[in-house]
C-alpha positions as CSV (number, residue, x, y, z in Angstrom):
1,M,97.8,69.3,96.9
2,T,96.0,68.2,93.8
3,K,93.7,70.0,91.5
4,Y,90.4,68.2,91.0
5,Q,87.4,68.9,88.7
6,V,84.3,68.6,90.8
7,E,80.7,68.3,89.4
8,E,77.5,68.3,91.5
9,I,74.9,66.1,89.8
10,Y,71.2,65.7,90.4
11,S,70.0,62.6,88.5
12,N,71.9,63.0,85.2
13,T,72.1,66.8,85.2
14,V,75.2,68.6,86.2
15,V,74.0,71.6,88.3
16,S,77.4,73.0,89.2
17,S,81.1,72.4,88.5
18,G,84.4,73.8,89.4
19,T,88.0,73.3,90.3
20,V,89.0,72.4,93.9
21,V,92.6,72.1,95.2
22,E,92.7,69.6,98.0
23,S,94.9,66.8,99.4
24,D,92.5,64.0,98.4
25,P,89.3,63.6,96.3
26,M,87.0,63.0,99.2
27,K,88.0,66.4,100.7
28,A,87.5,68.0,97.3
29,A,83.9,66.6,97.3
30,E,83.3,67.9,100.8
31,A,84.6,71.3,99.8
32,A,82.1,71.4,96.9
33,A,79.3,70.2,99.3
34,G,79.9,73.1,101.7
35,Q,82.1,71.1,104.1
36,Q,79.4,68.4,104.6
37,R,80.6,64.8,105.0
38,V,80.5,62.6,102.0
39,S,80.9,58.8,101.4
40,P,81.4,56.7,98.3
41,R,78.3,56.9,96.1
42,A,75.7,54.0,96.1
43,L,73.1,54.9,93.5
44,Q,71.9,58.2,95.0
45,D,70.3,60.7,92.7
46,H,72.3,63.7,94.2
47,W,76.0,63.1,94.0
48,F,79.5,64.5,93.3
49,R,81.9,63.4,90.5
50,V,85.5,64.2,91.3
51,V,88.1,63.9,88.5
52,D,91.8,63.8,89.0
53,E,93.0,64.6,85.5
54,E,96.7,63.9,86.3
55,K,96.0,60.3,87.3
56,A,93.0,59.9,84.9
57,T,90.8,58.8,87.8
58,V,87.1,59.4,88.5
59,Y,85.6,59.3,92.0
60,E,81.9,59.4,93.0
61,Y,80.6,60.6,96.3
62,S,77.2,61.4,97.9
63,L,76.3,63.2,101.1
64,V,76.3,61.1,104.3
65,G,73.2,62.9,105.7
66,P,70.6,65.4,104.4
67,D,71.9,68.3,102.4
68,E,72.2,71.2,104.9
69,R,72.7,73.9,102.3
70,P,69.7,76.2,101.6
71,D,67.3,74.9,98.9
72,L,66.9,77.7,96.4
73,L,63.7,76.1,95.2
74,E,62.1,76.7,98.6
75,W,62.5,80.5,98.2
76,S,59.2,81.9,96.9
77,E,59.4,85.6,97.5
78,H,61.7,88.4,96.2
79,S,62.4,89.5,99.7
80,D,64.4,86.3,100.3
81,F,67.1,87.7,98.1
82,G,67.5,91.0,100.0
83,P,67.9,94.2,98.1
84,P,68.4,94.0,94.3
85,I,72.0,93.4,93.1
86,H,72.4,95.9,90.3
87,G,74.8,94.9,87.5
88,K,76.7,97.2,85.2
89,V,76.0,97.6,81.4
90,H,78.9,96.4,79.2
91,G,78.4,97.6,75.7
92,P,75.9,100.0,74.2
93,E,73.4,101.7,76.5
94,L,69.9,100.3,76.3
95,T,67.4,103.0,75.7
96,N,64.1,101.0,75.8
97,E,62.9,99.8,79.2
98,G,61.8,96.6,77.5
99,D,65.4,95.9,76.4
100,H,66.3,95.1,80.1
101,F,63.9,92.1,80.2
102,Y,63.7,88.7,78.7
103,N,61.2,85.9,79.2
104,C,62.5,82.9,81.1
105,P,62.4,79.9,78.8
106,A,61.5,77.6,81.7
107,C,58.6,79.4,83.4
108,G,57.8,82.2,81.0
109,Q,58.1,85.0,83.6
110,P,59.7,88.3,82.6
111,V,63.2,88.7,84.1
112,D,64.8,92.1,84.7
113,Q,68.4,91.6,83.7
114,R,69.4,94.6,85.9
115,D,68.6,92.5,89.0
116,L,71.1,89.7,89.3
117,G,68.9,88.1,92.0
118,Q,66.2,87.5,89.4
119,V,68.7,86.3,86.8
120,F,70.3,83.8,89.2
121,W,66.8,82.6,90.3
122,H,65.8,81.8,86.7
123,E,69.1,79.9,86.1
124,V,68.1,77.1,88.7
125,P,66.7,74.0,86.9
126,G,63.1,73.3,87.9
127,H,62.5,76.7,89.5
128,E,59.0,78.2,90.0
129,P,58.1,81.8,88.9
130,L,59.0,84.4,91.5
131,E,56.3,86.1,93.4
132,P,56.3,89.8,92.4
133,K,56.8,92.4,95.1
134,P,53.5,94.1,95.9
135,E,54.9,97.5,94.8
136,A,56.5,96.0,91.6
137,K,55.0,96.7,88.3
138,V,54.9,93.5,86.2
139,I,55.6,94.0,82.5
140,Q,54.5,91.2,80.1
141,F,56.6,90.8,77.0
142,P,56.0,88.4,74.2
143,K,58.0,85.1,74.3
144,R,61.1,84.8,72.2
145,K,61.1,82.4,69.4
């Protein structure tokens, strides 16, 4: 088994990367693609780069069919995430309610850092603002400079 560095790429942007241990580079790409079939890349915008550092070799693959993984950009409501995933504070306790929020640099929406679902949503390139829950109170904070 060989250790491969696998990057998922849209256009020229790396959207995910990681290490996969597999018997060959094509299987490593399929593992990164959620066990979907891949073939050698032929100028597709969505593709996978697989690097075998021991052999100093780079392989490029794309999906054989449409991507069957869920598209995070199609999610438009909080309820798609299920209940909030609460994180734990590491470091000094925050006493101000506003200290738990930051404004997303891409869409400008306030993000509650205590809800990892919101944080993960705002990490996706090209995302839209989340629709607030009807019972949620939206707090507007000034944008960071």
